[in-house]
N, C-alpha and C positions, 0 to 999 in steps of 0.2 A: 504494500500500500504506500503511495506517495505521501510525503509529508506536506503540511500546509504551505511551507516555503517553496517546495517544488511546484505545488499547484499554482501558487501565485506567479512564479516565473514562467510557467507554461502559459498561463492566462495572459500575462503582459506580452509575451512573444506572439501569441495568437492575435492580439489586438493590432499588431503591426502588419498582419497579412491581410491584403485587401480582398482577394478573390475568395468566394465562399468555398469553392472546390479545393483550392490550395490550403485554405484554413482547415477544412475537414480532414484532408490528407495528413496535415501536420498533427492534428489532435489524435488521429488513429495511430500514428507512429509513436507519439509520446506516451499515450495512455496504454497502449498494448492491450492486454486482456482485462484491464481494470475498467469495466463498463460503468461502474458507479462514478469514478472520477471523470470519465468521458461525459456522462450525463450532467454532472455538476458544472463542468466547464462550459458545456453548451448553454446551460441556463444562465450562467454568469455573462457569457458573451451576448446572449439575447437580451438580457437585462441592460447591458451596457449600451446596446443600440437603441433601446427604447427611450422615449422622451422623459425627461425628469419632471415629476409632478410635485416636487417639494417634499416637505416633511410630513405631509398628511398620510403617507403610506409607510412611514418609518416603522411603526409597530409591526405591520405586515411583513416588511422586508426582514426585520429582525427574526420573526418567526420562521421565515423561509430559510434564512441562514442557519438558524438553530437546527432546523430539520436536516439540512444538508450535512452538517458536521456533528450530528447527534451520535452518541455512543451506541444508541439503539437504533439501527437502520429500520426502515419501513419493511415490515414483513411481506414476503412475496405472496402472491395469490396462486394457489394450486387447486385446480378443480378436483372435487371429491375429497379434499383434505382440509381440516380445520387446524391451522397451525397454532400451537400454544406457546411453547417456550423454546428459546435457543439452548441447546444442551452441549454444543461443542462447535469448534471451527478450526480449520487448517488453512494452508496456503491456497488450496484449490476450491474448497467447498465449505459450506456452513451446514450444520446438522440441527434440525429442529425436532422437538417432540410434537407429534400431530395426531389428530383423531381422524381415522378413515370413516367416511360417512356411509358409503354403501359398497357392496351389497350387504355388508354388516359392519357394525361399529367395532373398532379395535384401535389400540394405540400403536403407532408406528414411529420409526425413526426416519425422518425425511431428510435426505442428504441432497442439497441443492448446489449445483455448480455456480461459482462466482461469475463466470463469463458465459456469454451466448455466442461467442465467435466460433464458428464451426471448424475453422482450419487450425485452431490453436493446439499446442501440445497438451495443455491441460484438458481441453475438450476431448481429444483423442484418448487420453489416459482415463478420463472419467467414463467414456464409452467402453473402454477395455475392461474397466472394473465391473461394469454392469454385465458384460458377457461372461466374465470369470465367475461372478457370484451366481449367475443364472445356472451354471452347470454344477454347482456345488450344493448338495443337499445332505447335510450331516447335522446331528444333534449338537455338535460342538462348534458349528459355524453358523453365524447369524444368517437367517434366510432372507432372500430377496422376494418381495411381493409384486412390485409393479415399477414401471419406469415411464417417464414422459417429459413434458416441458412445462414450465411455469407460464403465466400469462405474458411475461416479458421475454419468453423464449429461452430461458436458462434451463438446461436439462436437470432432471432430478431422478432419484431412485428411492422408492419406499421399501424399507427393510424392517425386519423384526426388531422391535424395541427391547433391548436388554436392560432391564431395571436392576443393575448390579454395580459392583465396585471393581476396580482393577484387582487382579488376582493377589498381588502382594498386600494391598490394603485390606482386602477381605480376610486373608489368612491371619494377619496381625490383629485385626479388630475382633476376630473370633478365636484368637489364641489357639490356632490349629497346631497339632503336634507335627513332628517331622514325617511320620508315617502318613498322617492325614494330608499333609502338603504334597507328598509324593503321589498319593492316589489322585489328588485333584490335578496335579501336573500331568499325570498319565492321560487324563481326559483331553488335555491340550494336544498331547502327542497323537491321540486317536484322530482328532480333527485334522492335524497337519499331515498325518499319514494318508488320510483320505484325499486331501488336496494334492499331495505329491503323486498319488496314483492316478489323479486326473490331470497330471502334467502342469500343476500350478505351484509356483513358489511365492511365498508372501513377501519376503525381502524387508519387512518392517515389523517383525515380531518384538513385542515389548509388553510390560505389564499393562500399560494404558490401552493396549489393543486386545487384551484378554480380560473380558468382564465376566464376573461370576454371578449367575442368577440363582436365587433361592427358589427351589421347586419342592413339590411334595415328595419327589424322589431324592431330595437332597441337593446340595450345591452342584451346579453344572457350569463349567467354564465355556464361554462362547468367544470365538475368534472373530474380530471385526476388522474393518478398514483394510480392504484389499486394494487400496488406491494405487500402490506402486508395485502390485503383484506382477509376475511374469508368467505368461501362459505359453509353455513350450509347444503346444498343439496349434498355436496361432502363427500368423505371419511374423517371422523374426525381423523382417525388414521394417514392419510397422513399429516394433519395439525399439529397433535401432534409431528410427526417426524420433521417437518419444524420448528415449534414453540415449543421449548423445555420448560418444566415446569420451572417456576420461571424466564423465559426470559421476559425482558421488551420490549414491542413492541409499537412503536408510537413515536411521537414528544413530548418531555417533557411538554412544556407549554400548549399543547392542549390535553393532555392525561387524560383519565377518572380515577377516584380513583380505579376502578377494574383493569384497565391496570397497574396502579402504584403498585398494590399488587403483580404483577408477576404471578398471577394464570390465565392463558389464558382460563381455562375452564369456568370461570364465565363471560367472556367478551362476550356481545351480542349486540343487536341493541341499547341498552341504552347508550353504549359507544360513538356511533356516535352522539346521541342527546346531550351528554355532550360536545363533541368537537364542535358541531354547536353552543352551548351556549357560549363557549369561543370565537368563531369567531364572533358571533353576538355582544358580549360585546365589542370586539375590533372594530368592524365595526361601532358601535354607538359612542364610546368615544375615539378611537385611543389608547386604552390600554387594555391589557388582565387582567382578574381577578388575584388578588394576585401578581401583578407585583412587588410590594415592597418586598413581602415575598420571591419571587424567587431571587430577587437581594441580599437579606440578607443571603440566604442559602449558606453555604460554601462547602457542599458536595452534591453528588448525592442523598444520603439517606435523607438529609435534604429537598431537593426539592420533593422527592417522598412522604415523610411524610406530607409535606405541601399540596400536592395534595389530599392525603387520608383524612386529618383531619381538615385542616383550612377552615372555612366557609367564603367565600368572602362577602364583604359588598354589599348592594344593589347598583345597577348601579347609581342611582341618588345621593347616598351618596358619591360614588367614584368620580363622576364628580365634586362635590363641593370641593374636596381636590386636584384636579389636578392643578399644577402650570401653565400649558399651556392651560387652559380652553378657553382662547380667541382665540388661534390658532385652537382649536378643533371646536369652533363655526364658525370661518371663513370658514373652509373647508366644512361647512354645510349651507352656505349662511344665517347665522343668527348671533345674538349676544349671548353672554354667558348667559345673563339673560333669553332671550327667549328660549335658548336651555334647560336650567334647567326646564322650565315650560313644555317642551315637554315630559320630562321623568316622566310620571305620575305613579301612583301605578300599573297601568296595565302593563307598560313596565317593571317595577321592578319585577312584578309577573311572567311574561313570562321568563325573563332571569334567575331569581333566581330558578325557577322550573327546567329549563334546567340544572342548575349547582348543583342540589342537590347531596349530597355525596352518599346517598343510591340510587341505580338505581331504586328501587321500588317507590321512591318519585318523579322521573322525569316523563315527559310525557311518557305514555305507548306506544305511536306510534307517528310518524311524522305527521300523519293525525290530531291527536289531537292538536299538536303544530300549524299546519297550520290553524286550526279552530280558535284558540285564536288570531293568527296574523291577520286573516281576520276580526275578531270582532274589533280589535283595529284599523285597517286601515279603517273600515267602520264606526267607531265612535260608535259601539255597545258595551254594557257591556260584560265582559267575564264571562260566567256562573260560572265557578269554583271560580273566584274571588268574585263574588256576594255571593256565598254560604259561602265562607270564611268570608267575611265581615258580613254577616247575623249572623253567629255563634258567631263572635266577639261581635256584638251588643247585642246578646242574653246573652252572658256571662256577659257583662257589666251591662245589665238590671238586671240580676239575682243577681249579686254581690250587685248592688244598693238596690235591694229588701231585701237581707239578712241584709245589714247594717241598712236599715231603720227599719226592723223588730226588730233587736237587740236593736236599740236606743229606739224604742217604748216600748220594754219589760223593758229596764232599767228605762225608765221614769215612767212606770206604777208601777214597783216595788218600786221605790223611793216614789211615791205618796202614795201607800198603806202603806209603812213603816212609812211615815210622819203622815198619818192619825192614825195609831195604836199608835204611840208615843203620839200624841195629846190626843187621847181618854184615854190612861192610865193616863196621867197627870191630866186630868180633872175629870175622874170618878173613877179611881182606880179599878183595878180588872175586868173591863168590858170585855176585851178580854178573860179572863179565863172563865167567865160565858158563853160567846158565844161558846167557845170551848166545855164546858160541855154540852151545849144544843145540840151540834152536837152528842155527845156521847149518849145522851138520845133519839136521833132519831127525835128531833123536827126541825132539820135543814137539807136541802137537801144534797145528797151525793156530789153534785158538789162543796159544800163549805168546804169539809173536809180538802183539801190541804191548803186552806186559813187559816183554824183554826190552823193547825199545825204551819204555819208560824207565826201566831199571838202568839201562846203559846211560841215559841222560842224567839220571840221579847221581850215578857214580862219577860221571864226568864233572858234574857240578861240584861234588864234594872234593874231587881231586884237582880242582882248579882248572877244569876244562880240558885236561890231558887225557886223550883216549886214542885208540887206533883208528885213524880216519878211514882206512880201507875197510875195516870191519864194520864201522858205523855206517858208512855209505852203502855197503852191500846189504846190511841189515835193514836199513830204511827202504831201500829199493824193493827188497822182498816183502817188507811190511805193506808198502803201497800196493804191490801186486795182489797181496792177500785182501786188502780193503776193496780193491776194484772188483775182485771176484765175488766177494760177499755182497757188494752193492748191486752188481748185475743180477745175482741170485734173488735179491730182495724185491726188485721191480719186475721180475719175470712173472707173468700172470699164471695163476694156477690152472691145471688142466680143465678144459671146458669153459674157461673164462677169457680166452684169447680173443682179441678183436683187432681187425685191420681196417675196417670200413664202417660207415654208417649202416650199411646193409647187414653186416655181420653182428651188429648190436641190435638188430630187430627193427630199425627205422624203415618205414615204408612210405613211398611217395606216389602221388598221382599226378599225371600230366594234365594240365589245364590248357585249353586252346585260347587264342586271343578272343576278345569279345568286347561288346559295348553294353553297359548297364547303367541304371539310375542309382547313384550313390547318395546316401543320406536319406532324410525323410521330411516330408512336408516342404516347407520353404527352404530348407537346406539342400533339397534334392537337386542334383546336377548330373549331367551326363559325363561318364568316364569311359574312355576307350583304352583297353590294354592291347598293345600292338604285338606283343611277343608271348609265345607260350612259356609256361614255367611249371616246375614240379613243386608241389607243396606236401609237407608231411601229413599223412592221414591222421596221425595221433599227436597229442601234445608230447613233448620230450619227457621221458620218464626219469625217475630218480636213478635207476640202474644205469641208464644211458648217460646221464649227466655225470655220475660218479666215475664211470669208465673214462670219460674224456677229461674231466676236471680234477679227479682225485679227491673229491669231497662231496658231501650231500648236505646242503643247508636246510633241508625240509623239516617242518614241524610234524607233519602227518606221515610217519615213516611207512614205506611200502615200496618195494622195487618197481612195481608196475603202476604206482600212483604217479601223477604228474609231479615233476620237481617244482617246488615253490620256495619262497624265501630267496628269490633270485632277483637282483636288480637288472635294469636294462643293460647296464655295463657288463654284468656277468653273462647275460644271455648273448650279447654280441661277442664276448670273449670265447664262449663255447663254440659259436659258429666259426670263429677264426681258428681255434684249436682243432676242430673237426676237419676243417679244410686243409690244415697243415699235416694231417696224418700221411705218412709216406705213400700208402696205397691210393689215397684220395688225390694227393698232389700229383702222382704219376699220371693219372688219367685226366687231370685238369678240373676236378670237381671243386666247386666253390659253393659254400653254404652261407646263408644269411637269414636275417629275420625278414618276414614278408613286409611289403609296403602296406599301408593302411588300405589302399585300393585293392591290392591282391587279396588281403584278408577278407574284406567285405564281399568281393567277387566270389570267393570260394564259399563263404558262409551263406550267401543268398542262394547259391546253387541254381541260378537261372530263374529264381522267383522274384517277384516285386512286392511281396508281402512283408509286414512288420517282423514276423518270425518266419524262419525259412520254411516252416510247415504250414503257414497261414497267418492270418491277422489275429486269430484268437489265442489266448494264453492257455486254453483248456488242454492242449496236447503237449505243452512245454515239458512236463515231467517225464515224457517218454524220450526226450532228446537231451535233456540237460540236468545236471546237478546244480541246484540253486537253493535259496534259503528255505524253501518249503519242503525239500526232500533230502538235502545233503546231510543234515544232522551235525552241522558245524565241523565238517571235515571234508577232505578230498576223497575221491574214490578212484579205483583202478581205471585206466583209460580204456575206452572202447566198450564199456558196459551198457551204455545207452544206445539208442538207434542212431545210425549215421544219417546225414542229410542226403539229399537227392544225388549228390555227386560223390558220396562215399566218404565224407569227412566226419570224424567223431569229435564230440565235445567242443565243437566250435563255440558253443555258448555254455557257460557254467563250468564247474570244476575249478579252474583257475582263470584269472584275467590273463590275457595273452599279450605280451609286448609285441609291438610292431615297429618298423624301422623309423617312421616319421617323427619329426618334432611336431608339437601341437601348434595349430593355427586355425583360424576360421577357414571354412571351405571357400574355394573360388566361386564366383558368381555365375560362370558359364561353363560350357563344355571344355574338357581338358583330356589330354592323352598322357598315359603313363605318369601320373602324378607321384611325386616323392616327398612332398611337403617342403617347408622352408629349409634353408641351409643350416640354420642354428636356432636355438631357442632355450627355454627354461625347462619345459616339460616334454617327456616322450609320451606317446599314446599307448594305452592298453585297451583291448577290445573284448567283448563277449560276456562280461560278467563272470563271477566266480561262485564258490560255494556259499558265500555270504550275501550275494546280491538278490534283490527281490525281482519278481517276474518282469516288472516294467522296464528294467534296464538290461535284462538278459535276452538281448535281441541282436539283430544283424546290424543295427545302425547306431546304437548308443556308443558314445566316445567318452573315455575317461583319460585324465592326464595326471602324470606323476613325475617327480624328479627322477632322472635316469639313475641316480645312485640309491634310490629308495629301496629298502628291503622290508618286505612283509610276507607273511605266509599266504598271501593272496595272489602273488604274481608268478606266472610261469610263461611258457612260450612254445611255439612250434617253429619249424624251420622250412626254408625254401631252398631247393637245389637248383642253381642256375644251370641252364642247358649249355653244353659245349657247342662250339660253332658247328660241328658235324651234326649233333643232335638237333640244333636249332634249324639247320638247313633241311634235315629230314622231316622235322615236325611241320615246317612251313609247306614242304612239298606234299 
């Protein structure tokens, strides 16, 4: 809203413009979407052009000016609604409590857009909110009843009136316990899970937008204000026009790091999970994460940097530092000491995971979050926390074993050294004779290293004087012995030898060149692959990975399970090492990760549907391991049905790394795309054992740092065709 001084300057500038058309153009430009300001200025200019009649109309003019600048604007007129009180307002709209007249009387919340300019960004966003709310019908989301325009042409929407308080205020006023708060919060999760399954993200979740209504069934949280929501099922070009690049969208203290980056293209469902984490943090201890850091920030950029980079302390640690911890406890019907005991590692784990800086480290769906909340509320262990603690115990045991082994080695070395020194002092030259017996072959090979150590010990004690020819010969024989033992150690056991990918059980299928529609909806674009290629029928297994890399980083152990816990960097290194095997190198085989286009081409298998078997999720369980049937673990490859081209587990089991850096899709047709030359994130496709059905499809894209390691990520490989094979395939 312009200030009065700005209004005066616009008015005075407009007085100097002679032509009515030019003056109107100037006012439109200066007032923008502020129709109220435009109306006032027009009245003032009209009054200025009128003849002055003296002070006899002074009182009337004063009343007119008071009306123009009144704190309480004239209420709009909306057919079939009797407007009562203003109950809220924002930058784009004003919300009134109103009474619907017919076909039956009921109270509604009437949200009226401030502008009636059809081409404005706020008008388009208001219309988008109406479309979004119209498709959402859930007990935890405020219902839309009707939409239309006021008598002045301003669009409005009539919604369910929620006679309630913000969730944090409601909880404190009613002194709800931690358990009661978590149960209420779970209702919010139910509503947002429903929105996400309908391709809608809120982008402005905060306590003020979660109102709690008292009902006969108990308190029910209602999510309101989808004014800046994003609907992935709608035209993304429209969203791009409304939300300009580098525009910061959301409420600062509840904003996710990706929102704070200003890149609206990377904002997805994970942003809502972060905001829910901030809200849960506040719901539990009456303080948002990083409250002190926000207070210390002197500029907007300082606050945004804090959101992007500063990791908040665990909830339990923050509670201990609160000066008002006793008040917090009283609002929860408990003492401060008892409250601290309620915040176990499980609570810390849930909240901290929701607040992870990287979206890939947060819960991958609200369903996964709800499952952990349910475990805590039921007193059951949280599976992911159990795995984390198990790995931590294993690392501690392994470290203890290493330290113990090192101490044992040092102790043995010291004992042997002491024995040798004692023998030398008592017998003189004994160790030298023993070493020479090794050279003559009268001592086993296993004692040769000890002999070298003894020779060096004696030399040190005798001032470095020893027979150089004997020592040189002994060392040479010792090195020969070590080489022989090393060669024996790396030789594969019978039945485990491998020379090629084929001998490890890797199978490939030749795919011809082709053209297909990549992406979905407004991201859909035509892609042509001009060369044939071979892609692995299965995801790389743990046995195959271990044979090439010499290690198995997986959490869910099983030789025929897909390898996971692999970063993009390690997946690329596997391809390099596989290509470097002598037998593979001899025939010119080169292995690599598939490009994103190659992956989707193989996953779609000639289909144009959302899932490779159709647009319905009903058959997904026959083709994929995902959160509904995986049981929080991976499964052996190839146990589900193959797609139409014979590829298994293209969706589910593990997210599959592809070659490309992440970027927005091109706007038109393209041939053999490989993505940008550099970037911050690599792309993973297909969903995994933890993914919900909505993202376990042929088109969903996820991005992760290339060094990121979690038990979600695996891969399959592509075998490039040799020139001879390529020529034969083309023929």
